[in-house]
C-alpha positions, 0 to 999 in steps of 0.5 A, spaced: 191 433 571 191 425 572 185 422 571 181 419 578 175 414 579 170 414 584 165 409 585 158 409 587 154 404 590 148 409 592 144 413 588 143 419 594 151 419 593 152 420 585 153 427 584 149 431 577 153 429 572 154 431 565 151 425 558 146 423 554 147 415 555 141 412 558 145 405 560 150 410 563 145 415 567 144 415 574 136 415 572 138 407 570 142 406 576 136 409 580 131 404 577 136 397 577 137 400 585 130 399 586 131 392 582 130 385 586 136 382 584 140 387 581 145 391 584 148 396 580 155 401 581 157 407 577 164 408 575 166 417 575 172 418 571 175 426 574 180 431 571 181 437 575 174 437 578 170 435 572 167 428 570 171 426 563 167 419 564 162 414 567 161 407 566 155 403 569 157 397 572 150 392 573 151 385 577 145 380 576 143 375 580 142 369 576 136 364 580 134 359 574 138 353 572 145 356 573 143 357 580 145 363 584 150 364 579 152 372 578 153 375 572 156 383 571 156 386 564 156 394 561 152 396 556 157 399 551 164 402 553 162 408 558 161 415 556 167 420 555 166 428 557 173 430 552 178 430 556 185 431 556 187 424 554 185 419 550 178 416 552 181 409 551 185 411 557 180 413 561 177 406 559 182 402 561 183 405 569 175 403 568 176 396 566 182 395 570 178 397 576 171 393 574 176 386 573 179 387 580 172 389 583 168 383 580 172 377 577 171 374 584 163 375 585 160 375 579 161 368 574 160 372 568 163 378 566 161 381 560 160 388 555 155 388 551 153 392 546 159 395 544 157 402 538 165 400 536 167 394 536 175 395 536 175 400 541 178 398 548 181 391 544 189 391 547 186 393 555 180 387 554 186 382 553 191 384 558 185 384 562 184 377 560 176 377 556 176 374 550 171 376 544 166 372 541 161 375 534 155 377 535 149 380 532 146 387 531 140 389 528 138 396 527 131 399 523 132 407 521 126 410 522 127 417 520 125 416 512 120 419 508 116 412 509 116 408 516 114 402 512 120 403 507 123 397 508 119 392 511 116 385 508 110 384 504 108 379 509 110 384 514 106 389 512 099 385 511 100 382 518 100 389 522 094 391 517 090 385 519 091 385 526 088 392 527 084 391 522 080 385 526 080 390 532 087 391 536 090 397 538 096 400 540 097 403 546 101 406 552 100 403 559 097 408 562 097 406 570 100 401 574 094 396 573 096 396 566 104 395 568 101 389 572 097 385 567 103 387 561 108 383 566 104 377 567 103 376 560 110 377 558 112 373 566 108 367 562 111 369 555 118 369 558 118 362 562 120 358 557 125 362 554 132 359 558 136 363 554 132 371 556 132 374 562 126 378 565 126 382 572 122 383 577 116 387 576 120 392 581 123 394 575 118 396 571 113 400 577 121 404 578 122 405 571 114 407 570 114 411 576 121 414 575 120 422 574 124 421 568 119 416 564 118 419 558 124 421 557 127 415 559 123 409 555 115 407 555 112 401 556 107 399 550 101 395 549 097 391 544 089 391 548 083 387 544 076 388 547 079 391 554 085 387 554 093 386 554 094 381 550 102 384 547 106 388 549 114 391 549 119 395 553 124 401 551 129 405 553 131 411 549 138 413 548 141 419 545 138 418 537 135 411 537 130 406 541 133 400 544 128 394 544 129 391 551 123 386 551 116 384 548 111 379 547 104 377 544 099 373 546 100 368 539 096 363 540 090 365 544 089 371 538 093 368 532 088 373 527 091 380 531 099 378 531 099 381 537 108 380 538 108 384 532 104 390 533 108 391 540 114 391 535 110 396 530 108 400 536 114 401 539 117 403 532 112 409 530 111 411 538 119 412 536 118 415 530 113 421 533 119 422 538 124 424 533 128 418 534 132 416 528 134 409 529 130 403 533 135 397 535 133 390 537 138 389 543 138 381 543 140 379 535 145 373 537 151 370 535 152 369 526 154 363 526 147 359 530 140 360 527 136 364 531 129 364 530 128 371 532 133 374 529 129 372 522 123 374 526 126 382 527 128 382 521 122 382 517 121 390 520 127 391 515 133 392 519 141 392 517 144 386 521 150 388 523 156 385 526 160 386 532 163 383 539 162 382 546 167 381 551 167 376 556 171 373 562 170 367 566 170 366 573 173 359 572 181 360 570 182 354 566 176 355 562 177 363 561 184 360 558 181 355 554 177 360 551 181 365 550 185 360 545 178 358 541 176 365 540 182 369 539 
């Protein structure tokens, strides 16, 4: 039977669907739906009345240096459930709709965090996307000792921070969350290349019925003050770090930024996750201080790619020739 694709723009219209990938889940759709500046769209493929694939598309309005330019992106290439045709065929239908729907209203189209770098290659090329090499940093946290691969200096910093009075904890209530967000916003204010969602994103995540299963917000406290923290999403056997920050200049001997990451790794291991991945590791041909920072936690650097398409046709054609 032919594959048919349905489009859902409101969470109340989405039927019960299979799947364990948080980046294509109804739960994440609901969180984004309540976040100002975001608009999620879920594509679902059906075969003989059964869902055989889904793809969550996220449109974000950028109010920073680029003005009101919109960006539509996808984490990975979707989630699939044993159809009679190959996953790539279903993806090609998703990609065709994605391109037609968003190419005029969004300046950037992007597919990021690809688990399989070559998946859908010819369909991306057919739809006018160009690839850029990218890096991922993934930690294995299922060994007998969690700090097995961590650098000696990082171990000393963690031990000193805890000895000097820093406490690792999770967000308990909205007051904690607002305090954490205030610190996070100040940290990200100078990070032009990083985007911080509105407070409503974190509130929606905290108050969602599936919060503990979907993610967690961690904080570092010192004398009842939040001086650092991080945010993770959980999917399958992996915890993904979305945001982290610490008041390292105000509390240099407590290493709050380091403890914020370590706290998330310890929690993920205790919950049975096998891997811990940093969501943003940058491009391989440019030095990136944050990548140097996260590699000292003992993770492995993996090569992957991201696929892009730009609204301006002349520039998109030029980049295709440069990168392909």
